C-alpha positions, 0 to 999 in steps of 0.5 A: 961849608961856610967858614967863619970869617976872621974875628967872628964868634959862633956864641951869643953875645953879651947883648943877647944874654942881657936881652934874654935875662930881661925877658926872663925877669919880665916873665918872673914879674908877671908870675909874681903878680899872678901869684899875688893875685892867687894868694889874694883869691885864696885869702878871700876864699879862706875868709869865705870858708871861715865865714861859712864855718862860723855860720855853720857853727852858729847854726849848729849852736842854734839848732842845739838850743832849739832842740833843747827847748823842744825837748824841754817843752815836749817833756813839760807837755807830756807831763801836763798830758799825763796829769790831764789823763790822770785827772780825766781817768779819775773823773771818769772813775768818779763819774762811773761811781756817781752814775752807779749810785744814781742808778741804785737810787733810782732803782730804790726810788722805783721800788719804793714807789711800787711798794707805796702803790701796792700798799695804797692798793691794799688799803683800797682792797675793800673799796668800791666806786659807785657812779651815776647815783644822784646827790641830794641837797645837803647830803652828809655821809650818813645820808650817803650811806642810806642812799647807797644801801637803798641802791644795792637793794633796788638796783643790784637786787640784793636781799634787804636783810643781806644789805642791812647786815653789811658792815660799812667802814666809810662812805663819802662822795668824791671831790668838792660838793656842787655849788648849786642845784644845776651843777648837782644835776649835771655833775654827779659826784661818785660814791666811795664805799669801804666795806669792812669785809672783802666778802661783802665787797665781792657780793656787791661787785659781782652783782654789777652786771645787773647795771648793764644798759643803765647810767649806773656803774660800779668799779674797784678803786685803785691808785691813779697809777694802777687805774691808768694801767688798767684802762690801757689793759682793758682796751687790749683785753677787748682786742684779745677777746675780739680775736677769740682769745680768753682774756682778763685783767687782774690788778695791773696785769693782762692775762690771755689764755691763762698767761701774762702778756703785759704788765704795762 
């Protein structure tokens, strides 16, 4: 064991303590600097956070404004759409009403035309058309009637007395007269005869078969619409007969084996 020399001490000296305190002071100064640096960083962070919060608040405000604008615009658009839909619905209803009125008018128009055509047909009921009978120079209605009566006796072989007793309401040539002799020979105007009695008309019509193999012919007179229909129906009638069926045309209808098969 070493013994302390006389006059020496085992504790730190004043110099040691002062040196130690100096080191501690330096460390405290360093700590203060670091704290100041941290505080500066914290202030910057807080400033950034505040900036972000402000931006978020502004964004939220702008978003709310945008939403209010969108909501207002949406409601206005919905209102306009409803208005348009109502207008369209109203227009569709008016259009449908107009369409039905047009359909009714068209239907009535067709019915009126059919009625008029039927009345014209009835007014022509006692008429017959004679074709192929040559026209004389300066022929007038009285002369035409004389020519026609002579034709009935000579070509249809009807009794002279029967023909003389037939009452004829009107006889005339169809269309404008020929301009010269050449046209009169090449373009023979047909004769329309209106009998007073339907029975006389039928006697003449039923004798028309005697004109076969000649240039003469006799047909009933009908309005143009019915005449076009009958022309088509006669073609179909011929086809039906060639197929072995019983067929005939009455007014504007085709009968095959006793049944109506077409009215077109």
